[in-house]
N, CA, C and O atoms as a Tripos MOL2 file, in Angstrom:
@<TRIPOS>MOLECULE
protein
  280   279    70     0     0
PROTEIN
NO_CHARGES

@<TRIPOS>ATOM
      1 N           2.5400  -10.6290   50.2250 N.3       1 MET1
      2 CA          3.5580  -10.8840   51.2100 C.3       1 MET1
      3 C           4.8240  -11.3560   50.4900 C.2       1 MET1
      4 O           4.7620  -12.1990   49.5950 O.2       1 MET1
      5 N           5.9500  -10.8130   50.8830 N.am      2 ALA2
      6 CA          7.2210  -11.1220   50.2240 C.3       2 ALA2
      7 C           7.5550  -12.6110   50.2760 C.2       2 ALA2
      8 O           8.2070  -13.1220   49.3660 O.2       2 ALA2
      9 N           7.1260  -13.3120   51.3150 N.am      3 ALA3
     10 CA          7.4410  -14.7330   51.4330 C.3       3 ALA3
     11 C           6.7620  -15.5510   50.3370 C.2       3 ALA3
     12 O           7.1810  -16.6760   50.0650 O.2       3 ALA3
     13 N           5.7330  -15.0120   49.7090 N.am      4 ASN4
     14 CA          5.0050  -15.7340   48.6680 C.3       4 ASN4
     15 C           5.5460  -15.4740   47.2690 C.2       4 ASN4
     16 O           5.0590  -16.0590   46.3020 O.2       4 ASN4
     17 N           6.5420  -14.6060   47.1490 N.am      5 ILE5
     18 CA          7.1030  -14.2890   45.8340 C.3       5 ILE5
     19 C           8.0210  -15.4290   45.4080 C.2       5 ILE5
     20 O           8.8570  -15.8920   46.1830 O.2       5 ILE5
     21 N           7.8530  -15.8720   44.1700 N.am      6 THR6
     22 CA          8.6600  -16.9840   43.6620 C.3       6 THR6
     23 C           9.4170  -16.5640   42.4110 C.2       6 THR6
     24 O           9.1330  -15.5230   41.8180 O.2       6 THR6
     25 N          10.3680  -17.3740   42.0250 N.am      7 GLU7
     26 CA         11.1280  -17.1600   40.8010 C.3       7 GLU7
     27 C          10.2200  -17.4560   39.6140 C.2       7 GLU7
     28 O           9.2700  -18.2190   39.7890 O.2       7 GLU7
     29 N          10.4340  -16.9270   38.4560 N.am      8 PRO8
     30 CA         11.5190  -16.0020   38.1640 C.3       8 PRO8
     31 C          11.1050  -14.5760   38.4970 C.2       8 PRO8
     32 O           9.9310  -14.2190   38.3910 O.2       8 PRO8
     33 N          12.0570  -13.7820   38.8910 N.am      9 GLY9
     34 CA         11.8230  -12.3670   39.1210 C.3       9 GLY9
     35 C          11.9780  -11.6100   37.8200 C.2       9 GLY9
     36 O          12.1970  -12.2080   36.7670 O.2       9 GLY9
     37 N          11.8640  -10.2980   37.8900 N.am     10 PRO10
     38 CA         12.0380   -9.5110   36.6680 C.3      10 PRO10
     39 C          13.4730   -9.6020   36.1520 C.2      10 PRO10
     40 O          14.4190   -9.7520   36.9250 O.2      10 PRO10
     41 N          13.6110   -9.5090   34.8430 N.am     11 SER11
     42 CA         14.9460   -9.4770   34.2380 C.3      11 SER11
     43 C          15.5960   -8.1370   34.5760 C.2      11 SER11
     44 O          14.9440   -7.2460   35.1200 O.2      11 SER11
     45 N          16.8620   -7.9990   34.2560 N.am     12 SER12
     46 CA         17.5710   -6.7390   34.5060 C.3      12 SER12
     47 C          16.9070   -5.5800   33.7660 C.2      12 SER12
     48 O          16.7400   -4.4960   34.3250 O.2      12 SER12
     49 N          16.5280   -5.8120   32.5100 N.am     13 ASP13
     50 CA         15.8660   -4.7600   31.7290 C.3      13 ASP13
     51 C          14.5050   -4.4060   32.3210 C.2      13 ASP13
     52 O          14.1460   -3.2310   32.4010 O.2      13 ASP13
     53 N          13.7530   -5.4150   32.7340 N.am     14 GLU14
     54 CA         12.4440   -5.1590   33.3450 C.3      14 GLU14
     55 C          12.6010   -4.4030   34.6590 C.2      14 GLU14
     56 O          11.8090   -3.5120   34.9650 O.2      14 GLU14
     57 N          13.6130   -4.7540   35.4250 N.am     15 LEU15
     58 CA         13.8590   -4.0820   36.6950 C.3      15 LEU15
     59 C          14.1870   -2.6050   36.4850 C.2      15 LEU15
     60 O          13.7260   -1.7490   37.2380 O.2      15 LEU15
     61 N          14.9790   -2.3140   35.4670 N.am     16 VAL16
     62 CA         15.2970   -0.9180   35.1410 C.3      16 VAL16
     63 C          14.0130   -0.1570   34.7980 C.2      16 VAL16
     64 O          13.8300    0.9800   35.2310 O.2      16 VAL16
     65 N          13.1280   -0.7820   34.0220 N.am     17 THR17
     66 CA         11.8550   -0.1510   33.6570 C.3      17 THR17
     67 C          11.0080    0.1170   34.9040 C.2      17 THR17
     68 O          10.4430    1.2010   35.0510 O.2      17 THR17
     69 N          10.9230   -0.8610   35.7930 N.am     18 ILE18
     70 CA         10.1420   -0.7210   37.0260 C.3      18 ILE18
     71 C          10.6970    0.4170   37.8790 C.2      18 ILE18
     72 O           9.9360    1.2490   38.3730 O.2      18 ILE18
     73 N          12.0010    0.4560   38.0530 N.am     19 ILE19
     74 CA         12.6340    1.4900   38.8780 C.3      19 ILE19
     75 C          12.4640    2.8620   38.2330 C.2      19 ILE19
     76 O          12.1490    3.8350   38.9180 O.2      19 ILE19
     77 N          12.6690    2.9440   36.9280 N.am     20 ASP20
     78 CA         12.4760    4.2210   36.2270 C.3      20 ASP20
     79 C          11.0610    4.7500   36.4120 C.2      20 ASP20
     80 O          10.8660    5.9420   36.6510 O.2      20 ASP20
     81 N          10.0760    3.8680   36.3030 N.am     21 ALA21
     82 CA          8.6860    4.2840   36.4890 C.3      21 ALA21
     83 C           8.4530    4.7560   37.9230 C.2      21 ALA21
     84 O           7.7980    5.7730   38.1510 O.2      21 ALA21
     85 N           8.9860    4.0200   38.8710 N.am     22 GLY22
     86 CA          8.8190    4.3870   40.2740 C.3      22 GLY22
     87 C           9.4630    5.7120   40.6320 C.2      22 GLY22
     88 O           8.9480    6.4500   41.4710 O.2      22 GLY22
     89 N          10.5810    6.0160   40.0050 N.am     23 LEU23
     90 CA         11.2760    7.2690   40.2920 C.3      23 LEU23
     91 C          10.5330    8.4800   39.7400 C.2      23 LEU23
     92 O          10.8040    9.6090   40.1480 O.2      23 LEU23
     93 N           9.6100    8.2600   38.8260 N.am     24 ARG24
     94 CA          8.8520    9.3580   38.2370 C.3      24 ARG24
     95 C           7.5280    9.6160   38.9390 C.2      24 ARG24
     96 O           6.8040   10.5390   38.5680 O.2      24 ARG24
     97 N           7.2060    8.8250   39.9330 N.am     25 VAL25
     98 CA          5.9630    9.0020   40.6740 C.3      25 VAL25
     99 C           6.1000   10.2230   41.5720 C.2      25 VAL25
    100 O           7.1010   10.3570   42.2760 O.2      25 VAL25
    101 N           5.1180   11.1130   41.5620 N.am     26 PRO26
    102 CA          5.2320   12.3030   42.4210 C.3      26 PRO26
    103 C           5.2170   11.9230   43.8990 C.2      26 PRO26
    104 O           4.4310   11.0770   44.3270 O.2      26 PRO26
    105 N           6.0830   12.5520   44.6600 N.am     27 ASP27
    106 CA          6.1170   12.2860   46.1090 C.3      27 ASP27
    107 C           5.6110   13.4800   46.9050 C.2      27 ASP27
    108 O           5.6500   13.4660   48.1350 O.2      27 ASP27
    109 N           5.1380   14.5090   46.2170 N.am     28 HIS28
    110 CA          4.5690   15.6940   46.8530 C.3      28 HIS28
    111 C           5.5290   16.3280   47.8510 C.2      28 HIS28
    112 O           5.1280   16.8060   48.9110 O.2      28 HIS28
    113 N           6.8130   16.3180   47.4820 N.am     29 SER29
    114 CA          7.8910   16.9470   48.2610 C.3      29 SER29
    115 C           8.0730   16.3420   49.6460 C.2      29 SER29
    116 O           8.5060   17.0350   50.5670 O.2      29 SER29
    117 N           7.7550   15.0870   49.8070 N.am     30 ARG30
    118 CA          7.8720   14.4570   51.1220 C.3      30 ARG30
    119 C           8.9890   13.4280   51.2300 C.2      30 ARG30
    120 O           9.3780   13.0510   52.3350 O.2      30 ARG30
    121 N           9.5050   12.9740   50.1030 N.am     31 CYS31
    122 CA         10.3540   11.7920   50.2150 C.3      31 CYS31
    123 C          11.5880   11.8040   49.3170 C.2      31 CYS31
    124 O          12.2950   10.7980   49.2800 O.2      31 CYS31
    125 N          11.8850   12.8630   48.6020 N.am     32 GLY32
    126 CA         13.0200   12.8200   47.6830 C.3      32 GLY32
    127 C          14.2890   13.2280   48.3680 C.2      32 GLY32
    128 O          14.1950   13.8200   49.4430 O.2      32 GLY32
    129 N          15.4460   12.9750   47.8630 N.am     33 PRO33
    130 CA         15.6750   12.1690   46.6600 C.3      33 PRO33
    131 C          15.6240   10.6800   46.9790 C.2      33 PRO33
    132 O          15.8180   10.2630   48.1220 O.2      33 PRO33
    133 N          15.3610    9.8950   45.9500 N.am     34 TRP34
    134 CA         15.2440    8.4500   46.1040 C.3      34 TRP34
    135 C          16.6140    7.7840   46.0990 C.2      34 TRP34
    136 O          17.5570    8.2620   45.4700 O.2      34 TRP34
    137 N          16.6950    6.6860   46.8070 N.am     35 ARG35
    138 CA         17.8860    5.8430   46.7810 C.3      35 ARG35
    139 C          17.4030    4.4020   46.6020 C.2      35 ARG35
    140 O          16.6930    3.8660   47.4530 O.2      35 ARG35
    141 N          17.7860    3.7970   45.5130 N.am     36 ILE36
    142 CA         17.3320    2.4410   45.1890 C.3      36 ILE36
    143 C          18.5030    1.4750   45.3510 C.2      36 ILE36
    144 O          19.6050    1.7210   44.8590 O.2      36 ILE36
    145 N          18.2410    0.3780   46.0480 N.am     37 GLN37
    146 CA         19.2450   -0.6730   46.1770 C.3      37 GLN37
    147 C          18.6130   -1.9830   45.7420 C.2      37 GLN37
    148 O          17.5490   -2.3610   46.2310 O.2      37 GLN37
    149 N          19.2680   -2.6720   44.8270 N.am     38 VAL38
    150 CA         18.8040   -3.9740   44.3610 C.3      38 VAL38
    151 C          19.7150   -5.0180   44.9890 C.2      38 VAL38
    152 O          20.9360   -4.9670   44.8420 O.2      38 VAL38
    153 N          19.1050   -5.9640   45.6890 N.am     39 ILE39
    154 CA         19.8760   -6.9910   46.3900 C.3      39 ILE39
    155 C          19.6070   -8.3310   45.7120 C.2      39 ILE39
    156 O          18.4660   -8.7900   45.6580 O.2      39 ILE39
    157 N          20.6730   -8.9580   45.1920 N.am     40 ASN40
    158 CA         20.5210  -10.2450   44.5150 C.3      40 ASN40
    159 C          20.3090  -11.3610   45.5400 C.2      40 ASN40
    160 O          20.3560  -11.1230   46.7470 O.2      40 ASN40
    161 N          20.0780  -12.5700   45.0510 N.am     41 LYS41
    162 CA         19.7920  -13.7120   45.9440 C.3      41 LYS41
    163 C          20.8850  -13.9390   46.9780 C.2      41 LYS41
    164 O          20.5910  -14.1670   48.1510 O.2      41 LYS41
    165 N          22.1440  -13.8790   46.5510 N.am     42 GLU42
    166 CA         23.2520  -14.0820   47.4830 C.3      42 GLU42
    167 C          23.2370  -12.9980   48.5650 C.2      42 GLU42
    168 O          23.4370  -13.2880   49.7450 O.2      42 GLU42
    169 N          23.0010  -11.7600   48.1590 N.am     43 GLY43
    170 CA         22.9240  -10.6610   49.1140 C.3      43 GLY43
    171 C          21.7380  -10.7980   50.0520 C.2      43 GLY43
    172 O          21.8420  -10.4790   51.2370 O.2      43 GLY43
    173 N          20.6070  -11.2710   49.5310 N.am     44 GLN44
    174 CA         19.4210  -11.4840   50.3680 C.3      44 GLN44
    175 C          19.7050  -12.5430   51.4310 C.2      44 GLN44
    176 O          19.3080  -12.3950   52.5870 O.2      44 GLN44
    177 N          20.3840  -13.5930   51.0360 N.am     45 ARG45
    178 CA         20.7160  -14.6650   51.9730 C.3      45 ARG45
    179 C          21.6450  -14.1460   53.0760 C.2      45 ARG45
    180 O          21.4420  -14.4290   54.2560 O.2      45 ARG45
    181 N          22.6690  -13.3800   52.6730 N.am     46 ALA46
    182 CA         23.6170  -12.8280   53.6490 C.3      46 ALA46
    183 C          22.9190  -11.8470   54.5870 C.2      46 ALA46
    184 O          23.1840  -11.8400   55.7890 O.2      46 ALA46
    185 N          22.0270  -11.0200   54.0420 N.am     47 LEU47
    186 CA         21.3000  -10.0710   54.8740 C.3      47 LEU47
    187 C          20.3730  -10.7950   55.8460 C.2      47 LEU47
    188 O          20.2510  -10.4040   57.0060 O.2      47 LEU47
    189 N          19.7270  -11.8460   55.3680 N.am     48 GLY48
    190 CA         18.8660  -12.6500   56.2390 C.3      48 GLY48
    191 C          19.6450  -13.2860   57.3690 C.2      48 GLY48
    192 O          19.1750  -13.3190   58.5070 O.2      48 GLY48
    193 N          20.8310  -13.7930   57.0700 N.am     49 GLU49
    194 CA         21.6700  -14.3890   58.1110 C.3      49 GLU49
    195 C          22.1010  -13.3420   59.1340 C.2      49 GLU49
    196 O          22.1380  -13.6240   60.3320 O.2      49 GLU49
    197 N          22.4260  -12.1390   58.6690 N.am     50 LEU50
    198 CA         22.7970  -11.0570   59.5710 C.3      50 LEU50
    199 C          21.6280  -10.6910   60.4740 C.2      50 LEU50
    200 O          21.7980  -10.5550   61.6860 O.2      50 LEU50
    201 N          20.4340  -10.5280   59.8900 N.am     51 TYR51
    202 CA         19.2530  -10.1950   60.6930 C.3      51 TYR51
    203 C          18.9480  -11.2870   61.7170 C.2      51 TYR51
    204 O          18.5980  -10.9910   62.8590 O.2      51 TYR51
    205 N          19.0830  -12.5490   61.3060 N.am     52 ALA52
    206 CA         18.8370  -13.6540   62.2320 C.3      52 ALA52
    207 C          19.8230  -13.6100   63.3930 C.2      52 ALA52
    208 O          19.4370  -13.8180   64.5440 O.2      52 ALA52
    209 N          21.0810  -13.3420   63.1020 N.am     53 GLU53
    210 CA         22.1030  -13.2540   64.1550 C.3      53 GLU53
    211 C          21.8190  -12.0930   65.0950 C.2      53 GLU53
    212 O          21.9240  -12.2430   66.3130 O.2      53 GLU53
    213 N          21.4620  -10.9420   64.5470 N.am     54 LEU54
    214 CA         21.1330   -9.7840   65.3850 C.3      54 LEU54
    215 C          19.9130  -10.0760   66.2500 C.2      54 LEU54
    216 O          19.9000   -9.7430   67.4350 O.2      54 LEU54
    217 N          18.8870  -10.6940   65.6680 N.am     55 PHE55
    218 CA         17.6870  -11.0350   66.4260 C.3      55 PHE55
    219 C          18.0220  -11.9980   67.5560 C.2      55 PHE55
    220 O          17.5570  -11.8310   68.6830 O.2      55 PHE55
    221 N          18.8360  -13.0120   67.2440 N.am     56 LYS56
    222 CA         19.2190  -14.0070   68.2440 C.3      56 LYS56
    223 C          19.9960  -13.3510   69.3840 C.2      56 LYS56
    224 O          19.7820  -13.6810   70.5510 O.2      56 LYS56
    225 N          20.8970  -12.4250   69.0530 N.am     57 ASN57
    226 CA         21.6880  -11.7460   70.0780 C.3      57 ASN57
    227 C          20.8370  -10.8560   70.9770 C.2      57 ASN57
    228 O          21.1200  -10.7160   72.1670 O.2      57 ASN57
    229 N          19.7990  -10.2580   70.4090 N.am     58 GLU58
    230 CA         18.9350   -9.3620   71.1810 C.3      58 GLU58
    231 C          17.8150  -10.1000   71.8970 C.2      58 GLU58
    232 O          17.1620   -9.5400   72.7770 O.2      58 GLU58
    233 N          17.5890  -11.3590   71.5200 N.am     59 ASN59
    234 CA         16.5080  -12.1530   72.1060 C.3      59 ASN59
    235 C          17.0590  -13.5230   72.4720 C.2      59 ASN59
    236 O          16.7900  -14.5170   71.7980 O.2      59 ASN59
    237 N          17.8270  -13.5600   73.5420 N.am     60 GLY60
    238 CA         18.5380  -14.7730   73.9340 C.3      60 GLY60
    239 C          17.6590  -15.9920   74.1360 C.2      60 GLY60
    240 O          18.1300  -17.1200   73.9860 O.2      60 GLY60
    241 N          16.3820  -15.7920   74.4760 N.am     61 ASP61
    242 CA         15.4920  -16.9260   74.7060 C.3      61 ASP61
    243 C          14.6520  -17.2710   73.4720 C.2      61 ASP61
    244 O          13.7010  -18.0460   73.5680 O.2      61 ASP61
    245 N          14.9970  -16.7010   72.3210 N.am     62 ALA62
    246 CA         14.2420  -16.9490   71.0890 C.3      62 ALA62
    247 C          14.4100  -18.3950   70.6390 C.2      62 ALA62
    248 O          15.4870  -18.9820   70.7500 O.2      62 ALA62
    249 N          13.3130  -18.9520   70.1270 N.am     63 THR63
    250 CA         13.3580  -20.3140   69.5900 C.3      63 THR63
    251 C          13.9260  -20.2680   68.1740 C.2      63 THR63
    252 O          13.9760  -19.2050   67.5550 O.2      63 THR63
    253 N          14.3500  -21.4140   67.6680 N.am     64 LEU64
    254 CA         14.8460  -21.5160   66.3000 C.3      64 LEU64
    255 C          13.7690  -21.0650   65.3140 C.2      64 LEU64
    256 O          14.0690  -20.3990   64.3240 O.2      64 LEU64
    257 N          12.5180  -21.4310   65.5890 N.am     65 GLU65
    258 CA         11.4160  -21.0210   64.7180 C.3      65 GLU65
    259 C          11.2810  -19.4900   64.6670 C.2      65 GLU65
    260 O          11.0540  -18.9290   63.5950 O.2      65 GLU65
    261 N          11.4150  -18.8290   65.7930 N.am     66 GLN66
    262 CA         11.3490  -17.3720   65.8270 C.3      66 GLN66
    263 C          12.5200  -16.7520   65.0830 C.2      66 GLN66
    264 O          12.3420  -15.7820   64.3450 O.2      66 GLN66
    265 N          13.7060  -17.2940   65.2660 N.am     67 ILE67
    266 CA         14.8950  -16.7610   64.6000 C.3      67 ILE67
    267 C          14.7540  -16.9100   63.0970 C.2      67 ILE67
    268 O          15.0610  -15.9740   62.3590 O.2      67 ILE67
    269 N          14.3000  -18.0560   62.6250 N.am     68 GLU68
    270 CA         14.1350  -18.2790   61.1920 C.3      68 GLU68
    271 C          13.0420  -17.4150   60.6150 C.2      68 GLU68
    272 O          13.1260  -17.0230   59.4510 O.2      68 GLU68
    273 N          11.9980  -17.0970   61.4000 N.am     69 TYR69
    274 CA         10.9190  -16.2380   60.9290 C.3      69 TYR69
    275 C          11.4220  -14.8220   60.7200 C.2      69 TYR69
    276 O          11.0960  -14.1890   59.7160 O.2      69 TYR69
    277 N          12.2020  -14.3280   61.6460 N.am     70 TRP70
    278 CA         12.6870  -12.9510   61.5650 C.3      70 TRP70
    279 C          13.7860  -12.8730   60.5600 C.2      70 TRP70
    280 O          14.3400  -11.7980   60.3340 O.2      70 TRP70
@<TRIPOS>BOND
     1     1     2 1
     2     2     3 1
     3     3     4 2
     4     3     5 am
     5     5     6 1
     6     6     7 1
     7     7     8 2
     8     7     9 am
     9     9    10 1
    10    10    11 1
    11    11    12 2
    12    11    13 am
    13    13    14 1
    14    14    15 1
    15    15    16 2
    16    15    17 am
    17    17    18 1
    18    18    19 1
    19    19    20 2
    20    19    21 am
    21    21    22 1
    22    22    23 1
    23    23    24 2
    24    23    25 am
    25    25    26 1
    26    26    27 1
    27    27    28 2
    28    27    29 am
    29    29    30 1
    30    30    31 1
    31    31    32 2
    32    31    33 am
    33    33    34 1
    34    34    35 1
    35    35    36 2
    36    35    37 am
    37    37    38 1
    38    38    39 1
    39    39    40 2
    40    39    41 am
    41    41    42 1
    42    42    43 1
    43    43    44 2
    44    43    45 am
    45    45    46 1
    46    46    47 1
    47    47    48 2
    48    47    49 am
    49    49    50 1
    50    50    51 1
    51    51    52 2
    52    51    53 am
    53    53    54 1
    54    54    55 1
    55    55    56 2
    56    55    57 am
    57    57    58 1
    58    58    59 1
    59    59    60 2
    60    59    61 am
    61    61    62 1
    62    62    63 1
    63    63    64 2
    64    63    65 am
    65    65    66 1
    66    66    67 1
    67    67    68 2
    68    67    69 am
    69    69    70 1
    70    70    71 1
    71    71    72 2
    72    71    73 am
    73    73    74 1
    74    74    75 1
    75    75    76 2
    76    75    77 am
    77    77    78 1
    78    78    79 1
    79    79    80 2
    80    79    81 am
    81    81    82 1
    82    82    83 1
    83    83    84 2
    84    83    85 am
    85    85    86 1
    86    86    87 1
    87    87    88 2
    88    87    89 am
    89    89    90 1
    90    90    91 1
    91    91    92 2
    92    91    93 am
    93    93    94 1
    94    94    95 1
    95    95    96 2
    96    95    97 am
    97    97    98 1
    98    98    99 1
    99    99   100 2
   100    99   101 am
   101   101   102 1
   102   102   103 1
   103   103   104 2
   104   103   105 am
   105   105   106 1
   106   106   107 1
   107   107   108 2
   108   107   109 am
   109   109   110 1
   110   110   111 1
   111   111   112 2
   112   111   113 am
   113   113   114 1
   114   114   115 1
   115   115   116 2
   116   115   117 am
   117   117   118 1
   118   118   119 1
   119   119   120 2
   120   119   121 am
   121   121   122 1
   122   122   123 1
   123   123   124 2
   124   123   125 am
   125   125   126 1
   126   126   127 1
   127   127   128 2
   128   127   129 am
   129   129   130 1
   130   130   131 1
   131   131   132 2
   132   131   133 am
   133   133   134 1
   134   134   135 1
   135   135   136 2
   136   135   137 am
   137   137   138 1
   138   138   139 1
   139   139   140 2
   140   139   141 am
   141   141   142 1
   142   142   143 1
   143   143   144 2
   144   143   145 am
   145   145   146 1
   146   146   147 1
   147   147   148 2
   148   147   149 am
   149   149   150 1
   150   150   151 1
   151   151   152 2
   152   151   153 am
   153   153   154 1
   154   154   155 1
   155   155   156 2
   156   155   157 am
   157   157   158 1
   158   158   159 1
   159   159   160 2
   160   159   161 am
   161   161   162 1
   162   162   163 1
   163   163   164 2
   164   163   165 am
   165   165   166 1
   166   166   167 1
   167   167   168 2
   168   167   169 am
   169   169   170 1
   170   170   171 1
   171   171   172 2
   172   171   173 am
   173   173   174 1
   174   174   175 1
   175   175   176 2
   176   175   177 am
   177   177   178 1
   178   178   179 1
   179   179   180 2
   180   179   181 am
   181   181   182 1
   182   182   183 1
   183   183   184 2
   184   183   185 am
   185   185   186 1
   186   186   187 1
   187   187   188 2
   188   187   189 am
   189   189   190 1
   190   190   191 1
   191   191   192 2
   192   191   193 am
   193   193   194 1
   194   194   195 1
   195   195   196 2
   196   195   197 am
   197   197   198 1
   198   198   199 1
   199   199   200 2
   200   199   201 am
   201   201   202 1
   202   202   203 1
   203   203   204 2
   204   203   205 am
   205   205   206 1
   206   206   207 1
   207   207   208 2
   208   207   209 am
   209   209   210 1
   210   210   211 1
   211   211   212 2
   212   211   213 am
   213   213   214 1
   214   214   215 1
   215   215   216 2
   216   215   217 am
   217   217   218 1
   218   218   219 1
   219   219   220 2
   220   219   221 am
   221   221   222 1
   222   222   223 1
   223   223   224 2
   224   223   225 am
   225   225   226 1
   226   226   227 1
   227   227   228 2
   228   227   229 am
   229   229   230 1
   230   230   231 1
   231   231   232 2
   232   231   233 am
   233   233   234 1
   234   234   235 1
   235   235   236 2
   236   235   237 am
   237   237   238 1
   238   238   239 1
   239   239   240 2
   240   239   241 am
   241   241   242 1
   242   242   243 1
   243   243   244 2
   244   243   245 am
   245   245   246 1
   246   246   247 1
   247   247   248 2
   248   247   249 am
   249   249   250 1
   250   250   251 1
   251   251   252 2
   252   251   253 am
   253   253   254 1
   254   254   255 1
   255   255   256 2
   256   255   257 am
   257   257   258 1
   258   258   259 1
   259   259   260 2
   260   259   261 am
   261   261   262 1
   262   262   263 1
   263   263   264 2
   264   263   265 am
   265   265   266 1
   266   266   267 1
   267   267   268 2
   268   267   269 am
   269   269   270 1
   270   270   271 1
   271   271   272 2
   272   271   273 am
   273   273   274 1
   274   274   275 1
   275   275   276 2
   276   275   277 am
   277   277   278 1
   278   278   279 1
   279   279   280 2
@<TRIPOS>SUBSTRUCTURE
     1 MET1         2 RESIDUE 1 A MET
     2 ALA2         6 RESIDUE 1 A ALA
     3 ALA3        10 RESIDUE 1 A ALA
     4 ASN4        14 RESIDUE 1 A ASN
     5 ILE5        18 RESIDUE 1 A ILE
     6 THR6        22 RESIDUE 1 A THR
     7 GLU7        26 RESIDUE 1 A GLU
     8 PRO8        30 RESIDUE 1 A PRO
     9 GLY9        34 RESIDUE 1 A GLY
    10 PRO10       38 RESIDUE 1 A PRO
    11 SER11       42 RESIDUE 1 A SER
    12 SER12       46 RESIDUE 1 A SER
    13 ASP13       50 RESIDUE 1 A ASP
    14 GLU14       54 RESIDUE 1 A GLU
    15 LEU15       58 RESIDUE 1 A LEU
    16 VAL16       62 RESIDUE 1 A VAL
    17 THR17       66 RESIDUE 1 A THR
    18 ILE18       70 RESIDUE 1 A ILE
    19 ILE19       74 RESIDUE 1 A ILE
    20 ASP20       78 RESIDUE 1 A ASP
    21 ALA21       82 RESIDUE 1 A ALA
    22 GLY22       86 RESIDUE 1 A GLY
    23 LEU23       90 RESIDUE 1 A LEU
    24 ARG24       94 RESIDUE 1 A ARG
    25 VAL25       98 RESIDUE 1 A VAL
    26 PRO26      102 RESIDUE 1 A PRO
    27 ASP27      106 RESIDUE 1 A ASP
    28 HIS28      110 RESIDUE 1 A HIS
    29 SER29      114 RESIDUE 1 A SER
    30 ARG30      118 RESIDUE 1 A ARG
    31 CYS31      122 RESIDUE 1 A CYS
    32 GLY32      126 RESIDUE 1 A GLY
    33 PRO33      130 RESIDUE 1 A PRO
    34 TRP34      134 RESIDUE 1 A TRP
    35 ARG35      138 RESIDUE 1 A ARG
    36 ILE36      142 RESIDUE 1 A ILE
    37 GLN37      146 RESIDUE 1 A GLN
    38 VAL38      150 RESIDUE 1 A VAL
    39 ILE39      154 RESIDUE 1 A ILE
    40 ASN40      158 RESIDUE 1 A ASN
    41 LYS41      162 RESIDUE 1 A LYS
    42 GLU42      166 RESIDUE 1 A GLU
    43 GLY43      170 RESIDUE 1 A GLY
    44 GLN44      174 RESIDUE 1 A GLN
    45 ARG45      178 RESIDUE 1 A ARG
    46 ALA46      182 RESIDUE 1 A ALA
    47 LEU47      186 RESIDUE 1 A LEU
    48 GLY48      190 RESIDUE 1 A GLY
    49 GLU49      194 RESIDUE 1 A GLU
    50 LEU50      198 RESIDUE 1 A LEU
    51 TYR51      202 RESIDUE 1 A TYR
    52 ALA52      206 RESIDUE 1 A ALA
    53 GLU53      210 RESIDUE 1 A GLU
    54 LEU54      214 RESIDUE 1 A LEU
    55 PHE55      218 RESIDUE 1 A PHE
    56 LYS56      222 RESIDUE 1 A LYS
    57 ASN57      226 RESIDUE 1 A ASN
    58 GLU58      230 RESIDUE 1 A GLU
    59 ASN59      234 RESIDUE 1 A ASN
    60 GLY60      238 RESIDUE 1 A GLY
    61 ASP61      242 RESIDUE 1 A ASP
    62 ALA62      246 RESIDUE 1 A ALA
    63 THR63      250 RESIDUE 1 A THR
    64 LEU64      254 RESIDUE 1 A LEU
    65 GLU65      258 RESIDUE 1 A GLU
    66 GLN66      262 RESIDUE 1 A GLN
    67 ILE67      266 RESIDUE 1 A ILE
    68 GLU68      270 RESIDUE 1 A GLU
    69 TYR69      274 RESIDUE 1 A TYR
    70 TRP70      278 RESIDUE 1 A TRP
């Protein structure tokens, strides 16, 4: 589960190796071409805040606990 992942994450060089390996995995003509986006901590925080705001707007009766979970 992503919530259980802790620092430190892979270095930039390790991340390039991981992505390169993943791009070489056969997809049996179902999923190409690939598009990879790496989101740093600041970007993850901003994206989380955006998702929380969207969830709150679509679920007006949502509790703070529900908003923070989503």
